[in-house]
C-alpha positions as CSV (number, residue, x, y, z in Angstrom):
1,M,41.2,-17.2,115.5
2,A,38.3,-17.9,117.9
3,K,36.3,-15.3,119.7
4,K,37.3,-14.7,123.3
5,T,34.6,-15.6,125.8
6,P,33.9,-12.8,128.3
7,V,34.8,-13.4,131.9
8,E,31.3,-12.4,133.0
9,T,28.3,-13.3,130.8
10,D,25.9,-10.6,129.6
11,E,23.2,-12.1,131.7
12,A,25.2,-12.0,134.9
13,R,26.3,-8.5,134.2
14,L,22.7,-7.4,133.6
15,K,21.5,-9.1,136.8
16,K,24.1,-7.3,138.8
17,K,23.2,-3.9,137.2
18,V,19.5,-4.5,137.9
19,R,20.1,-5.4,141.5
20,E,22.3,-2.3,142.0
21,R,19.8,0.1,140.4
22,L,16.9,-1.5,142.2
23,A,18.5,-1.0,145.5
24,S,19.5,2.6,144.8
25,T,16.1,3.9,143.4
26,E,13.1,4.9,145.5
27,N,10.5,4.3,142.9
28,P,11.5,1.3,140.6
29,E,8.1,1.4,138.7
30,G,8.8,5.0,137.5
31,N,12.4,4.4,136.5
32,A,12.6,4.0,132.7
33,A,16.3,3.1,132.7
34,L,15.7,0.3,135.2
35,R,12.8,-1.0,133.2
36,A,14.9,-1.1,130.1
37,L,17.7,-3.0,131.9
38,H,15.2,-5.5,133.2
39,K,13.8,-6.0,129.7
40,R,17.3,-6.7,128.4
41,L,17.9,-9.2,131.1
42,K,14.6,-11.0,130.4
43,R,15.4,-11.0,126.7
44,A,18.8,-12.6,127.4
45,Q,17.2,-15.2,129.6
46,R,14.6,-16.1,127.0
47,K,17.3,-16.4,124.3
48,R,19.4,-18.8,126.5
49,R,16.3,-20.9,127.3
50,S,15.2,-21.1,123.7
51,L,18.7,-22.1,122.6
52,A,18.7,-24.9,125.2
53,I,15.4,-26.2,124.0
54,R,16.5,-26.0,120.4
55,L,19.7,-28.0,121.2
56,R,17.7,-30.5,123.2
57,H,15.2,-31.0,120.3
58,A,18.1,-31.3,117.8
59,A,19.7,-34.0,119.9
60,G,16.6,-36.1,119.2
61,K,15.3,-39.3,120.8
62,K,18.8,-40.7,121.5
63,A,19.6,-38.0,124.0
64,E,16.2,-38.3,125.7
65,A,16.6,-42.1,125.9
66,G,20.1,-41.8,127.3
67,K,18.8,-39.4,130.0
68,T,15.9,-41.7,131.0
69,E,18.2,-44.7,131.2
70,V,20.5,-42.8,133.6
71,K,17.5,-41.7,135.7
72,A,16.2,-45.3,135.8
73,E,19.5,-46.6,136.9
74,A,19.8,-44.0,139.6
75,A,16.3,-44.8,140.8
76,A,17.1,-48.5,140.9
77,G,20.2,-47.8,142.9
78,G,22.6,-49.1,140.3
C-alpha cells in the first residue's frame, strides 16, 4: 500500500504560515517562532533543490544531450 501524498505540500503550507505570521507581527526580527518557521521553509526548499540536482546528475549525459537537442530544435524553429 503506497503512501498518500498530501493535498498541500509542506513547502506550500510553510510559505502560507510564514506569510500569515509576517503580516500579523509588528517586529518580525524579534519573533523567534517566525524565525523558526522561516528556517524550516528554507530547509525544505534546499532539500527539494538538492534532490532535483541529484536526480539530474543521476540521469547523466543522455538527459543533458536530450535537453540540448530540444533547445537547438526550438531555436532553429523546427
